[in-house]
C-alpha positions, 0 to 999 in steps of 0.5 A, a space after each residue: 802207899 801203893 800206886 798199883 792199878 790192882 789196889 782196890 779203892 778200900 785197902 782194908 776191904 777183903 773177901 775171905 769167902 773165896 780163894 783164888 787158885 795159884 799155879 806155880 811155874 818153875 824152870 831153869 830156862 826163863 825164855 821157855 818158862 815165860 813163853 808158857 806164862 804168856 800163853 796162859 795169860 793170853 787164854 784168861 783175861 782175869 789171870 794175874 802173873 807175878 814175876 821177880 827179877 833177882 839180878 840185883 838180889 845180892 845187892 839187896 833189891 829185887 824187881 817185881 812185875 805183875 801183869 795180866 793179858 792186857 799189860 803191866 799192872 805193877 812194876 816196882 823195885 823192892 829193897 830187902 833187909 838182906 840180899 838172898 832168895 829166902 828173904 825175897 820169898 818172905 819179904 815180897 813174894 809171899 806178901 804180894 801173893 797174899 795181897 792179891 789174893 785178899 783184894 782180888 779173890 776173883 782173879 787166879 794167880 800165876 807165879 813164875 819163879 826165878 830160874 834158881 829158885 827150887 819149887 819145894 822151897 816155895 811150897 814150904 814158904 807158902 805153908 809155914 810163913 805167916 803174912 799178917 797172921 795167915 799163910 798163903 795156903 790159907 788164902 789161895 788154893 795151890 792148883 799145880 806146880 809146873 816145871 818147864 823143861 827146854 828140851 834143846 838144852 835139858 841134857 846139857 844142864 843135867 850133865 853140867 858140872 858147873 855151880 851157880 857161882 861159876 855162872 854168876 847166878 847164885 842166889 846168895 853169897 853162900 849159895 854153893 848149889 850146882 846147876 844140875 842140882 837145881 834142875 833135878 829138884 825143879 823136875 822132881 818136885 813138879 806134879 806137871 812137866 811142860 816139855 818145851 820144844 825139841 831136841 836139836 838131835 831130832 825126834 828120836 832124841 826128843 823121845 829119849 829125853 821124854 823117857 828120861 824125864 818119866 824115869 826121873 819124875 814118874 809121878 809127874 804128868 808130861 805135857 809136850 809143847 811145840 815151841 813154834 805152834 802154840 794153842 793157848 786154849 789147849 795149853 790152859 786146859 792141860 795145865 790149869 784147874 788140874 788139882 794135881 798138887 798134893 801138899 802132903 807128898 814128901 820131898 824126893 829124898 824122903 819119899 822112900 821112907 814115907 812109903 811113896 815110890 822113889 823111882 821105877 825099876 826099868 833095868 832094860 833100856 827104853 830108847 837107851 834110858 835105864 832106871 834101876 832100883 836097889 833095895 836090901 835089908 843088910 847094912 853097907 860096909 862103910 869102907 867097901 861102899 866108900 870105895 865104889 861111890 865114884 864108880 857106881 855113879 860114873 854113867 849116871 845122870 841121877 841117883 837118889 835115895 837113902 841107906 844105912 851104914 853098919 858103922 852108923 846104925 842109928 842114922 838114916 843117910 841120904 844119897 843125892 847125886 846129880 851133875 857129877 857130884 854126890 852129896 850124903 847127909 843125915 836125915 835123922 834116926 831110924 825108928 828102931 833107934 828111937 825110944 817109943 815116946 819119940 815115934 810120935 815125932 814122925 809122920 803117920 805115913 812113915 810109921 805105917 811104911 815101917 810097920 809094913 816091912 818091919 824086920 825082927 832083926 833089922 827093924 825099919 833099916 834098909 837100903 833104897 836107892 834109884 839110879 837113872 842113866 843112859 845105857 847103864 849096866 843095871 846088872 853090873 850096878 847091882 853086883 857092885 852094890 851087893 858086894 858092899 853089903 855085910 857078909 853072913 860072917 860080918 852080920 854075925 859079929 853084931 852091931 858093937 863090932 860094926 861100930 869099929 869098922 874102918 869108916 872113911 865117912 865117920 864124923 861126916 853126918 852128926 845126928 842133930 835132933 830136929 826142931 819141931 818148929 823149923 821146917 827144913 827144906 835145905 839139903 845139909 850134909 857132907 859131900 862124899 
């Protein structure tokens, strides 16, 4: 039986007539993230902060803490059936949120994610995992997903080629994610970015990093916070009660297919930052694209999007570059390759986006990539990628001839029919 001060006198009594607000706080630099959490607590005596320490997760236990402005309310070590982050979400994070929401509907919640947890995984768990017959999104209103960015260390993190295992902070034994991958996914899923502190190289570089973040996540609101002078009331007004979270917004790698902006085309440098969008209707020649995969990313901090190869004309391929490594994977089939009765399997947004740009020959197939970096030659990048597209003569050969092209990526992206009961949040695919 729980001995938490938060446990109500009647454990079965719940109030379903009201839903508390949930703010989710992510960030790879826990000192900065926790400083923001403490400031929000200081401004609201009713706010409850939930944290999980994953130091022992691979040994099958986590440390859960719940506190408010006045102090510690829960401090428990929880044993898990399996030692992994997804198990932690299902077995303790979600039940804790559900319990607090049911028993204390008048107290809003602030969830501080461990530094290696990606907010998109948390959003999927809240929406799809049941706790006593209900999802967390049935019990709370998710107000915002905030990501705290430590401006002093941001560029080092984005440029890092280390993986989590090398750093000893992997979330599970089979966690092969790179540090930079985690950071970019935390940034890109957020609806609000909290820019904590300043660059060690001064005001100009701080401004440059702000521009870089605006190119990486143009959909996110930026809130700049001086780490030395912090007004908790002002910060609360800027971060809570904003209703910025839009649960229908797809993940970053599927945004372009769903008709959402994938990035900004700003080929002229602003404080050295360039963002270049590459779009084309023709397919890539697999050999020519393979030969430039390394060179087109050599100056990039981030590139992302989707593409189609002439030799694999049914498959939507993802492009996901960060931290010096490019990952590509199969995202499913192009609509033009699906029988009519399967079109209902995709979202209304995707069908509408495809209809608006449907081509009699290509159908919905196209290239949509975004490249973000410092002092990038956008024109040279465009020339390099354009040279990988099929020529007029190659187009005239038709799809049957394209399938026989020399393809170094053949067999890397098997098409797996989606399971409608499974919500996919991982990033499966082969590295190129």
